[in-house]
Residue, then its C-alpha position, 0 to 999 in steps of 0.5 A: m907133374s910139377e907145380t909152383t906156389v905163388q903168393s897172391i896178395y889181396f888188398e882190402k881196398p883198391g887205390k894208391q895206398n897200395t902202390t909201394r907194396v905192389l911195386g915191391i911184390a912185383k920187383q921180388r917176383a921179377e927177380e925170382l923169374d928173371i923177368r927184365t921187362v916191366l909195364v906200368a900204367s900211369t896217368r899223371g906220372e907219379t906211379g911211373v916215376l916210382a916204378a922207373r926208380q924201383f926198377q932202374g936197370y930193367d926195361v920199364v915202359v910207362v903207359t899213359h893216357v892219350a892227349g885229349f883223354r880227359e879234355p881236348n888238347t891236354q896231356e895228363l902226364t906232367e912234363e916234370n914226371r916225364a923227365a923223371i921217368e926218362a932220367a931213370g931210364a924208362k920209356v914213355l908210351t902214349c897211344q890210343h887205348a887198346l880197349g876203347g878207341i873208336g868203340r868209345a866214340v861210337r858209344k858216346k855218339w850213338g849210345t851203343y857198345q862195341v866189342d872192344e868196350i865189351v871186352a873191357q867191361t868183362l875184364r873189369i869183373f876182376g877189377q879195374g887194374m886187371k883190365v888195365v894190365v891187359e890193355i897196357a900189354l896190348m898197347a906196348a906190344d903194338a908199339g913194339l916196346v915189349r916182345v910178344g910171347e915173352p913174360c913180363i910184369a904188368i902193374a896198374g891200379t884203380g884210379r890213382g896209384a897201383d894196386t894190381a900186378v901180374v905176370l903175363v905174356p903180351a900179344n898184339v891187339q889183333q892176336f888178343f886171345d894169345l895174351c896170357v895172364m900167368e900169375v896174379l901177384a896182387k889185386p884188390r879184393l872186390e866186394g859184390 
């Protein structure tokens, strides 16, 4: 039986101050494993721009919030950041959250949780970024921007910036339980 030793970094606090370190850790592991696909969550686009530049030459997908996520008829991703992401060769994916679509509408209207939000809340016990890396992998797989069954790097955070990175094997939402988190590269240390 063989084994692999992989270092996991645990940050004392979640947040954007970890972004540069997370991107470096993710890039190093991508090089070691010869992984060429990188997913990154980005709301306004700052983290997406940094990742697109850091991983230039890779297949980078920056996953954003849907229009209307915070308020009707607004897109949080700025046009300036979208242009910078695309100029660096990355793709932008804007689509409904895999773990909070119609279920979120039911919760807001009738105050009851649906399966997708229960899954999201369960993943959050590992941290907000862990929930998001799983979710963006599902979204990118459903959009056909990442291949299911092939490892990729997924990067997300808590609030702004990036504080979580994993190696995972994406799956389509309808095959959710085929998704596999292979390695946790970095995440914030949570306090109970």
